[in-house]
C-alpha positions as CSV (number, residue, x, y, z in Angstrom):
1,M,0.0,0.0,0.0
2,T,1.6,3.2,-1.1
3,A,0.6,6.7,-0.2
4,E,-0.2,9.2,-2.9
5,P,2.5,11.9,-3.3
6,T,1.7,15.3,-2.0
7,P,1.6,17.8,-4.8
8,V,4.1,20.6,-4.7
9,P,2.3,24.0,-5.0
10,T,3.2,25.8,-8.2
11,S,1.6,29.0,-7.2
12,L,0.3,30.6,-4.0
13,T,-2.4,33.2,-3.2
14,T,-1.4,36.8,-2.6
15,P,-1.6,36.6,1.2
16,Q,0.5,33.4,1.2
17,V,3.2,34.9,-0.9
18,A,3.2,38.1,1.2
19,A,3.6,36.0,4.4
20,L,6.4,33.9,2.8
21,A,8.2,37.1,1.7
22,A,7.9,38.6,5.2
23,A,9.2,35.3,6.8
24,L,12.1,35.2,4.4
25,G,12.9,38.8,5.3
26,V,13.0,37.9,9.0
27,V,15.4,35.0,8.2
28,A,17.5,37.3,6.0
29,Y,17.8,39.7,9.0
30,T,18.7,36.8,11.3
31,I,21.6,35.9,9.0
32,I,23.0,39.4,9.2
33,D,22.3,39.7,13.0
34,A,24.2,36.4,13.5
35,T,27.4,37.8,11.9
36,P,29.3,37.9,15.3
37,W,28.4,34.2,15.8
38,F,29.6,33.3,12.4
39,A,32.8,35.3,13.0
40,A,33.4,33.6,16.3
41,N,33.2,30.3,14.4
42,G,35.8,31.3,11.8
43,I,33.5,32.4,9.0
44,P,34.6,35.8,7.5
45,Q,32.1,38.7,7.6
46,G,32.3,39.0,3.8
47,A,31.2,35.4,3.4
48,V,28.2,36.0,5.7
49,Q,27.2,39.1,3.6
50,F,27.5,37.0,0.4
51,L,25.3,34.4,2.0
52,W,22.8,37.1,2.9
53,L,22.8,38.4,-0.7
54,A,22.4,34.9,-2.1
55,F,19.5,34.2,0.3
56,V,17.8,37.5,-0.6
57,M,18.1,36.9,-4.3
58,V,16.9,33.3,-4.2
59,G,14.1,34.2,-1.8
60,S,13.0,37.1,-4.1
61,G,13.2,34.8,-7.1
62,L,11.1,32.1,-5.4
63,C,8.4,34.6,-4.4
64,G,8.4,36.0,-8.0
65,W,8.1,32.6,-9.4
66,L,5.2,31.6,-7.0
67,H,3.2,34.7,-7.8
68,A,4.4,36.2,-11.1
69,D,1.9,38.9,-11.4
70,R,3.4,41.0,-8.6
71,A,7.0,39.8,-8.6
72,W,8.7,43.1,-7.7
73,R,6.4,43.6,-4.8
74,W,7.5,40.4,-3.1
75,A,11.1,41.4,-3.4
76,A,10.2,44.8,-1.9
77,V,8.4,43.1,1.0
78,L,11.4,40.8,1.7
79,L,13.7,43.8,1.7
80,A,11.5,46.1,3.7
81,T,10.9,43.6,6.4
82,Q,14.5,43.6,7.4
83,P,14.9,47.2,8.7
84,L,11.5,46.9,10.5
85,V,12.8,43.7,12.3
86,M,16.0,45.5,13.0
87,L,14.2,48.4,14.6
88,A,12.0,46.0,16.7
89,V,15.1,44.0,17.8
90,T,17.0,47.2,18.6
91,L,14.1,48.5,20.7
92,V,13.6,45.2,22.5
93,R,17.3,45.0,23.4
94,G,17.3,48.6,24.6
95,E,20.2,49.6,22.3
96,P,19.0,53.1,21.4
97,D,19.7,54.1,25.0
98,N,23.0,52.4,25.2
99,S,25.8,54.9,24.3
100,D,28.6,52.5,25.3
101,Q,28.6,50.8,21.9
102,T,31.2,51.7,19.2
103,I,28.5,52.4,16.6
104,P,25.2,53.8,18.0
105,A,22.1,51.9,17.2
106,R,20.6,54.6,15.1
107,T,23.7,54.9,13.0
108,S,23.9,51.1,12.5
109,M,20.3,51.1,11.4
110,F,21.0,53.8,8.9
111,I,24.0,51.9,7.6
112,A,22.1,48.6,7.3
113,S,19.2,50.4,5.5
114,V,21.6,51.9,3.0
115,F,23.2,48.5,2.5
116,I,19.8,46.9,1.9
117,A,18.9,49.7,-0.5
118,T,22.1,49.2,-2.4
119,V,21.5,45.6,-3.2
120,S,17.7,46.0,-3.7
121,P,18.0,46.1,-7.5
122,F,19.5,42.6,-7.5
123,A,16.5,41.2,-5.6
124,L,14.1,43.0,-7.9
125,I,15.8,41.7,-10.9
126,A,15.8,38.2,-9.5
127,A,12.1,38.4,-8.8
128,A,11.4,39.8,-12.3
129,A,13.5,37.2,-14.0
130,M,11.8,34.3,-12.2
131,A,8.4,35.8,-12.9
132,S,9.3,36.1,-16.6
133,K,10.5,32.5,-16.6
134,R,7.3,31.4,-15.0
135,K,5.2,33.3,-17.5
136,S,7.1,31.9,-20.5
137,D,6.7,28.4,-19.1
138,N,2.9,28.9,-18.9
139,R,2.6,29.8,-22.5
């Protein structure tokens, strides 16, 4: 007696893809937030940033492929989630009031936001490319 295979979804509804993009944004922030842990285990900071960039591009492409009509929006959701999570984590940790740090929390949030904005075209292109591939496969 064999069980029937579970079908893999080839598309999701708008709320499902929005939730997936936001969840991927949280994971992407976690990768960057865990940089000190990676560094303590011998992984260079540049490699962690490359891992983050690869994750953002693959996640954006996946969301674009799953819901091709609004591909760029899912990349934007994935990217916009990260500074919001960073703000929440910073407030929970109480870092805005901690002036003992080398880089103040507000400055580090600005730097991270500029970093995310700098690579955002790559995520948007990945989402658009996968959406285009999906649309051409459906023809």
